[in-house]
C-alpha atoms as one frame of an Amber mdcrd trajectory, in Angstrom:
protein
   0.000   0.000   0.000   1.329   3.398  -0.913   1.864   5.600   2.139   1.282
   9.260   1.566   2.738  12.041   3.646  -0.153  13.764   5.348  -0.462  17.513
   5.530  -0.822  18.229   9.261  -4.058  19.746  10.488  -4.211  22.968  12.422
  -6.936  24.040  14.741  -6.656  20.970  17.043  -4.509  22.533  19.742  -6.566
  24.636  22.136 -10.245  24.415  22.964 -12.715  27.230  23.606 -10.898  29.790
  21.473 -12.746  32.334  19.392 -10.014  32.524  16.758 -10.344  30.742  13.453
  -7.630  28.772  11.733  -7.495  26.933   8.424  -8.279  23.223   8.548  -4.925
  22.422   6.990  -1.924  23.964   5.334  -2.693  25.881   2.209  -2.008  23.772
  -0.858   1.409  24.205  -2.375   1.468  26.886  -4.999   2.790  24.267  -7.453
  -0.738  22.882  -7.682  -1.672  26.010  -9.625   1.463  26.129 -11.770   1.114
  25.359 -15.467  -2.675  25.617 -15.512  -3.882  26.540 -18.985  -6.990  28.460
 -17.932  -7.931  31.113 -15.409  -8.162  29.013 -12.241  -9.290  30.762  -9.041
  -7.518  29.879  -5.801  -9.781  27.333  -4.128 -10.915  28.579  -0.735 -10.466
  26.014   2.027 -12.687  25.823   5.100 -11.628  27.435   8.363 -12.801  26.384
  11.814 -12.839  27.892  15.286 -10.032  26.595  17.492 -12.454  24.395  19.447
 -12.156  20.636  19.704 -14.138  17.808  21.303 -13.894  14.033  21.308 -16.692
  11.695  20.316 -16.036   9.991  23.659 -17.278  13.145  25.421 -20.734  12.411
  24.002 -20.983   8.782  25.067 -19.163   7.267  22.117 -17.725   3.792  22.579
 -15.201   2.423  20.123 -15.624  -1.288  20.768 -17.211  -2.259  17.446 -20.464
  -3.236  19.211 -21.983  -0.047  20.558 -24.011   1.960  18.015 -22.637   5.510
  18.038 -25.228   7.230  15.838 -26.532   9.429  18.653 -23.039  10.237  19.899
 -22.056  11.561  16.477 -25.298  13.534  16.139 -24.945  15.076  19.624 -21.308
  16.015  19.032 -22.072  17.616  15.670 -25.054  19.554  17.081 -23.084  20.797
  20.059 -20.071  21.941  18.064 -22.233  23.552  15.391 -24.242  25.509  17.976
 -20.980  26.842  19.422 -20.021  28.138  15.985 -18.073  25.132  14.741 -14.858
  23.273  15.393 -13.333  19.812  15.270 -14.777  16.483  16.396 -12.009  13.992
  17.078 -12.574  10.264  16.623  -9.794   8.471  18.541  -8.429   5.011  17.891
 -11.074   2.290  18.063 -13.808   0.585  16.079 -16.746   2.974  15.860 -19.992
   1.377  14.697 -22.576   3.915  13.611 -25.566   4.726  11.474 -25.691   7.783
   9.187 -23.591  10.821  10.060 -25.146  14.122   8.997 -22.728  17.040   8.877
 -23.531  20.638   9.737 -21.884  23.986   9.032 -18.335  24.560  10.274 -17.665
  20.924  11.227 -14.311  19.198  10.846 -14.761  15.447  11.389 -11.250  14.268
  12.262 -10.438  10.545  12.466  -7.186   9.830  14.270  -4.783   7.169  13.060
  -6.228   3.817  14.144  -9.824   5.039  14.109 -12.072   2.716  12.086 -15.583
   4.050  11.487 -17.856   1.246  10.288 -21.363   1.993   9.093 -24.078  -0.369
  10.248 -25.516  -2.959   7.869 -28.979  -2.370   9.371 -30.741  -0.749   6.420
 -33.573   0.482   8.634 -31.154   3.175   9.792 -30.993   4.640   6.277 -34.380
   6.172   5.348 -35.348   6.913   1.765 -34.678  10.486   0.645 -35.032  12.497
  -2.548 -31.661  12.995  -4.153 -29.753  12.595  -7.419 -27.909   9.504  -8.628
 -26.233   8.846 -11.951 -27.304  12.314 -13.023 -31.046  11.827 -12.476 -33.492
  13.044  -9.856 -34.536   9.987  -7.902 -34.948   8.402  -4.478 -32.167   6.548
  -2.647 -31.333   5.491   0.868 -29.669   8.122   3.030 -25.892   8.147   2.684
 -23.621   7.010   5.521 -22.084  10.519   5.490 -24.039  13.450   4.116 -24.236
  17.210   4.060 -26.545  19.553   2.173 -26.491  23.338   1.770 -23.482  23.644
   4.069 -20.422  25.849   4.293 -17.002  25.059   5.767 -16.888  21.290   6.254
 -14.019  18.820   6.405 -13.296  15.143   6.883  -9.689  14.812   7.948  -7.159
  12.685   9.777  -5.609   9.289   9.098  -8.498   7.038  10.072 -10.661   4.755
   7.932 -14.318   5.131   6.966 -15.904   1.828   5.888 -19.334   1.850   4.218
 -20.081  -1.894   4.674 -20.825  -2.032   0.974 -20.874  -5.833   0.727 -24.209
  -5.793   2.549 -25.705  -3.588  -0.176 -24.266  -4.585  -3.538 -25.160  -7.299
  -6.019 -22.311  -9.358  -7.416 -21.618 -10.832 -10.839 -20.338 -14.404 -10.852
 -17.800 -13.525 -13.555 -16.073 -11.183 -11.121 -15.533 -13.744  -8.367 -13.475
 -16.854  -7.830 -15.218 -20.199  -7.401 -14.609 -20.046  -3.664 -15.922 -16.515
  -3.352 -19.068 -17.416  -5.289 -19.770 -20.434  -3.073 -19.276 -18.335   0.030
 -21.644 -15.705  -1.338 -24.360 -18.275  -2.062 -24.051 -19.731   1.422 -24.715
 -16.275   2.914 -28.269 -16.185   1.529 -29.691 -13.824  -1.067 -31.222 -14.699
  -4.436 -30.001 -15.286  -7.999 -31.208 -13.984 -11.338 -32.729 -16.354 -13.889
 -29.376 -17.106 -15.487 -27.839 -17.844 -12.123 -24.880 -15.580 -12.802 -25.810
 -12.577 -10.629 -26.367 -12.614  -6.882 -28.692 -10.156  -5.115 -28.796  -9.500
  -1.354 -32.593  -9.865  -1.283 -35.737 -10.329  -3.352 -36.420  -6.611  -2.894
 -33.086  -5.801  -4.499 -33.781  -8.152  -7.395 -37.181  -6.518  -7.987 -35.582
  -3.089  -8.121 -32.941  -4.254 -10.584 -35.610  -5.643 -12.909 -37.492  -2.327
 -13.200 -34.531   0.016 -13.468 -32.885   1.951 -16.255 -29.256   1.403 -15.363
 -29.481   1.918 -11.580 -32.489   4.226 -11.356 -36.003   2.701 -11.044 -38.576
   3.983 -13.520 -42.385   4.052 -13.385 -42.477   3.160  -9.707 -45.093   4.186
  -7.143 -43.693   2.732  -3.925 -39.942   2.977  -3.454 -40.167   1.104  -0.159
 -40.881  -2.068  -2.105 -37.407  -1.926  -3.626 -35.548  -0.150  -0.848 -32.744
  -2.698  -0.742 -31.906  -1.840  -4.343 -31.573   1.888  -3.651 -27.946   1.815
  -2.568 -26.599   5.160  -1.355 -23.324   6.794  -2.217 -21.065   6.681   0.822
 -20.262  10.398   1.118 -22.913  12.723  -0.319 -22.226  16.471  -0.304 -24.865
  18.555  -2.084 -24.725  22.307  -2.714 -21.906  22.877  -0.240 -19.088  25.440
  -0.222 -15.532  25.243   1.077 -15.049  21.507   1.469 -11.883  19.672   2.487
 -11.235  15.935   2.403  -7.699  15.432   3.688  -6.085  12.226   4.856  -8.541
   9.404   5.551  -9.183   6.134   3.788 -12.685   5.789   2.333 -13.575   2.219
   1.461 -16.238  -0.400   0.778 -18.984   1.970  -0.327 -22.532   0.755  -1.146
 -22.452   2.586  -4.512 -20.159   5.486  -5.450 -17.740   6.332  -2.681 -17.544
  10.147  -2.718 -20.083  12.330  -4.548 -19.781  16.124  -4.383 -22.813  17.508
  -6.254 -23.282  21.193  -7.147 -20.488  22.189  -4.778 -17.969  25.033  -4.937
 -14.419  25.211  -3.604 -13.666  21.513  -3.174 -10.230  20.309  -2.039  -9.465
  16.595  -1.988  -5.937  15.576  -1.055  -3.965  12.754   0.552  -6.932  10.395
   0.653  -7.070   6.747  -0.322 -10.233   5.294  -1.843 -10.641   1.529  -1.892
 -13.410  -0.707  -3.190 -13.365  -4.381  -4.164 -12.756  -4.761  -7.882 -16.063
  -6.670  -8.161 -18.059  -3.816  -6.601 -20.838  -2.689  -8.925 -20.836   1.103
  -9.356 -17.933   1.224  -6.930 -16.610   4.560  -8.239 -13.924   6.412  -6.323
 -14.970  10.058  -6.540 -17.653  11.542  -8.814 -17.387  15.319  -9.062 -20.690
  16.472 -10.529 -21.703  20.017 -11.519 -19.003  21.450  -9.239 -16.976  24.633
  -9.592 -13.362  25.147  -8.498 -12.095  21.712  -7.453  -8.667  20.317  -6.555
  -7.831  16.605  -6.379  -4.197  15.796  -5.681  -1.857  13.323  -3.986  -4.592
  10.679  -3.805  -4.672   6.922  -4.420  -7.576   4.931  -5.863  -8.161   1.182
  -6.153 -11.831   0.688  -6.953 -14.507  -1.313  -8.763 -15.613   1.274 -11.321
 -14.338   4.641 -12.554 -11.756   6.090 -10.164 -11.794   9.874 -10.681 -14.959
  10.752 -12.569 -16.221  14.115 -13.814 -19.973  14.453 -14.409 -22.702  17.091
 -14.798 -26.098  15.385 -14.911 -27.833  13.050 -17.311 -30.023  13.811 -20.310
 -32.942  16.197 -19.706 -32.340  16.408 -15.944 -28.742  17.471 -16.551 -29.611
  19.939 -19.281 -32.299  21.542 -17.108 -29.843  21.852 -14.226 -27.410  23.494
 -16.665 -24.487  23.421 -14.240 -21.213  22.349 -15.814 -18.315  20.977 -13.876
 -15.704  23.671 -14.376 -12.280  24.702 -13.140 -10.933  21.327 -12.038  -7.322
  20.386 -11.287  -6.289  16.751 -10.849  -2.613  16.207 -10.068  -0.250  13.551
  -8.766  -2.775  10.755  -8.263  -2.239   6.999  -8.572  -4.971   4.675  -9.800
  -4.710   0.907  -9.594  -7.818  -1.059 -10.525 -10.748   0.904 -11.903 -12.810
   1.077 -15.079 -11.201   4.442 -15.832  -8.275   6.313 -14.309  -9.660   9.770
 -15.046 -13.106   9.675 -16.677 -15.416  12.303 -18.139 -19.038  11.135 -18.493
 -21.078   9.440 -19.387 -23.457  11.766 -17.499 -22.141  15.095 -18.798 -25.321
  16.781 -20.047 -24.579  20.016 -18.192 -21.128  20.244 -19.741 -17.521  20.002
 -18.562 -14.951  22.740 -19.125 -11.566  23.887 -17.902 -10.032  20.662 -16.608
  -6.319  20.065 -16.015  -4.918  16.577 -15.346  -1.194  15.937 -14.865   1.374
  13.843 -13.041  -0.860  10.797 -12.650  -0.008   7.089 -12.831  -2.405   4.313
 -13.843  -1.427   0.712 -13.081  -3.699  -2.073 -14.293  -6.563   0.373 -14.795
  -9.172  -0.927 -17.262  -8.974   2.313 -19.300  -6.491   5.080 -18.607  -8.028
   8.333 -19.869 -11.708   7.676 -20.506 -14.226   9.976 -22.201 -17.704   8.551
 -22.734 -21.164   9.682 -23.748 -23.942   8.805 -26.180 -26.796  10.295 -28.140
 -29.423  11.837 -25.926 -26.985  13.318 -23.424 -26.301  16.714 -24.941 -23.719
  18.873 -23.215 -20.329  20.199 -24.283 -16.971  18.930 -23.012 -14.264  21.475
 -23.818 -10.961  22.972 -22.734  -9.469  19.752 -21.382  -5.700  19.680 -20.777
  -3.937  16.421 -19.918  -0.175  15.918 -19.592   2.544  13.786 -18.025   0.603
  10.578 -17.535   2.261   7.157 -17.092   0.367   3.914 -17.642   1.290   0.277
 -17.048  -0.592  -2.895 -18.035  -3.832  -1.329 -19.258  -6.241  -4.183 -20.190
  -8.116  -2.189 -22.846  -7.612   1.391 -24.128  -4.941   3.690 -22.767  -6.794
   6.703 -24.230 -10.472   6.277 -25.078 -13.168   8.532 -26.530 -16.385   6.553
 -26.992 -19.560   8.430 -27.893 -21.472   5.183 -28.308 -21.134   4.309 -24.635
 -23.558   1.551 -23.699 -23.366   1.500 -19.922 -20.668  -1.143 -19.508 -16.916
  -0.998 -19.168 -14.877  -1.421 -22.311 -13.672  -4.792 -21.025 -17.227  -6.044
 -20.569 -18.253  -4.826 -24.020 -15.350  -6.668 -25.585 -15.986  -9.854 -23.607
 -19.637  -9.933 -24.650 -18.822  -9.219 -28.291 -20.775  -5.965 -28.387 -20.017
  -3.555 -31.230 -19.167  -0.125 -29.888 -19.463   1.278 -33.423 -22.935  -0.019
 -34.207 -24.596   2.410 -36.624 -28.062   3.854 -36.441 -29.847   6.312 -38.661
 -27.889   9.526 -38.241 -30.071  12.025 -36.343 -30.126  15.777 -36.716 -27.949
  17.751 -34.328 -29.992  19.011 -31.360 -29.589  19.842 -27.677 -29.430  16.068
 -27.150 -26.200  15.780 -29.165 -23.046  15.537 -27.028 -19.982  17.471 -28.159
 -16.323  16.906 -27.235 -13.829  19.508 -28.459 -10.643  21.435 -27.688  -8.730
  18.680 -25.925  -4.954  18.517 -25.456  -3.131  15.323 -24.426   0.652  15.578
 -24.114   3.613  13.666 -22.686   2.067  10.236 -22.295   3.968   6.983 -21.681
   2.252   3.589 -21.914   3.938   0.265 -21.197   1.402  -2.373 -22.150  -2.205
  -1.946 -23.333  -4.669  -3.663 -25.633  -5.208  -0.441 -27.604  -3.091   2.682
 -27.399  -5.601   5.287 -28.629  -9.303   4.985 -29.467 -11.008   8.104 -30.849
 -14.688   7.606 -31.722 -16.900  10.608 -32.374 -20.382  10.751 -33.850 -21.051
  11.155 -37.570 -23.377  14.091 -36.853 -21.022  15.648 -34.269 -17.388  14.766
 -34.775 -14.817  14.679 -32.049 -13.150  18.036 -32.699  -9.825  19.788 -32.210
  -7.804  17.152 -30.375  -4.025  17.513 -29.942  -1.938  14.405 -29.191   1.729
  15.244 -28.676   4.826  13.464 -27.351   3.491   9.975 -26.773   5.435   6.731
 -26.397   2.964   3.849 -26.381   3.535   0.100 -26.323   0.276  -1.720 -27.038
  -1.084  -4.682 -28.946  -3.059  -2.322 -31.181  -2.200   1.257 -32.095  -4.535
   4.120 -32.971  -8.131   3.987 -34.198  -9.801   7.257 -35.208 -13.336   7.610
 -36.582 -15.734  10.521 -37.045 -13.205  13.133 -35.922 -11.878  16.393 -37.328
  -9.056  18.825 -36.699  -6.845  16.173 -35.128  -3.157  17.002 -34.623  -0.752
  14.173 -33.784   2.887  15.089 -33.147   5.780  12.898 -32.056   3.891   9.657
 -31.590   5.934   6.488 -31.130   3.842   3.337 -31.445   5.228  -0.076 -30.564
   2.559  -2.530 -31.683   2.245  -6.207 -32.537  -0.815  -5.879 -34.772  -1.192
  -3.882 -37.953  -2.232  -1.518 -39.334  -0.837   0.479 -36.431  -3.060   3.459
 -37.298  -6.569   3.351 -38.758  -8.645   6.349 -39.818 -12.251   6.338 -41.022
 -14.345   9.372 -41.979 -11.922  11.949 -40.606 -11.177  15.520 -41.662  -8.172
  17.788 -41.287  -5.854  15.270 -39.671  -2.145  16.044 -39.371   0.345  13.383
 -38.271   3.949  14.556 -37.791   6.966  12.851 -36.289   5.420   9.386 -36.400
   7.471   6.334 -35.421   5.923   2.907 -35.857   7.153  -0.647 -35.574   8.685
  -2.298 -38.606   6.360  -4.637 -40.471   5.805  -6.174 -43.900   2.115  -5.412
 -43.437   0.377  -2.134 -44.114   1.030   0.147 -41.166  -1.569   2.833 -41.821
  -5.127   2.344 -43.075  -7.383   5.170 -44.270 -10.981   4.797 -45.433 -14.344
   6.555 -45.475 -16.127   8.605 -48.090 -16.138  11.627 -45.757 -12.372  11.531
 -45.208 -10.510  14.618 -46.395  -7.257  16.485 -45.854  -5.155  13.856 -44.056
  -1.364  14.282 -44.024   1.378  12.015 -42.676   4.989  12.736 -41.807   7.161
   9.769 -40.766  10.320   9.571 -38.676  10.706   5.819 -39.053  13.193   4.428
 -41.550  11.547   1.036 -41.031   8.414   2.092 -42.867   8.231   0.256 -46.175
   6.735   1.395 -49.432   3.476  -0.401 -48.657   2.992   1.156 -45.275  -0.230
   2.950 -46.367  -3.383   1.076 -47.331  -6.278   3.051 -48.798  -9.846   1.795
 -48.511 -12.243   1.636 -51.422 -14.400   4.550 -50.297 -11.706   7.158 -49.662
 -10.558   9.579 -52.338  -6.889   9.390 -53.316  -6.685  13.189 -53.079  -7.751
  13.055 -49.428  -4.398  11.702 -48.208  -0.930  13.219 -48.510   2.415  11.762
 -47.423   5.472  13.840 -46.462
């Protein structure tokens, strides 16, 4: 396990002081260096220099006593006094939901393990948003709404007891794990390859679009299915998550929604790789966010940027904007850094740099589909290292079908399946003005996958200074104004680059593996103005293969 150096907290020294101090050191100024857009300094929360212990309110850290009331009493007391820090000392702290209030710093000391009860009666149904849609879910283990100045800090561990909530696919378990799961109870689907915690959960799954029930009158009938996110922060300002481990969430782990001034640093997020919807952090319709020096090892997308789904997202009309993600490590996850698929409110001004992805299903993942709408623009990504990526190191998929790329490939689904091309409308997603530089990949199934829509091409993408070792090279379809500079592809399958229905594509400084086969393939009746410049002496005379539908005048070689 990677050990991160924690930034020490202030404001835990003297009690009953009227002065206010920041919750932690101000982030290093380097976090703001090299940002390509006008990024405001993110305001961190400050708290009165007043501190209490959960023990002072009857808390017992023996793993047996239910501390729900102790947490509520401590939070109420500190909030009434104007705010401060609630310290959770070493121990095993069993509790129901924790509801934050203004000016609260929930600080878990090293050795503190906060475990949320598996008794679902403690989590009432509430109106909320999940996967970009207005819906009803169970109350989150940790929540805050319409708050200002809140923090979760320290070196403790928050465990959401997610195994009690989630369904499990047989394909994601070993034979022993599956047998153990069956012996615990629950029910199976008709195929016998998915396990549900209860009949109520199964009923909810059968009437849901993705994970949101539709045409339902009584949510109580399917309450078990309505898994909460572990940390839900809605319409809050000045938020700090600094230090703890967040793990084993029922659904997504951390979900800031419509928040402003969000700082996330030095945290570790862990979910079993088989955890359905076990995202790390989903930043949705937020403004001015920092995520840095964090580690993720999760069951779904690790660091995910969203802004609402379809009509609900477009009506909200709140993009996620001004986001910096730096110096993070992602192990397992469906995507290292992901945008979408719920991006109907738009995403703009995002900087990602200095990150490492090891064994992540997809490295840089952009996904959407028809019906979403929204514009993703001004995205700047640089200095990313990737190792052993099972599918695509860089992926743009605007035919996203709700499954990971690995699952789509395993089930033989065609990500490029064509429909009748619709007219462009507010339901058409658009991805444009994206820069990806200084990328190193050591092992992947596919180096680069660029898939736009025929009615709305992927537009103005710069790929520069990339060294990529992968089984397959670059695939580009329905894209325009694509600039590729200094790309070194080490592939075992050819053609190493394939283009279909692209416009205004420039490839300069290309190095590709030696082969007797065609190394570049170009096709598509809509293809025009494609130029190639090669640095590789190994390229033979037959390195370019033209398809039947592309015009000879559309391609030039330098």
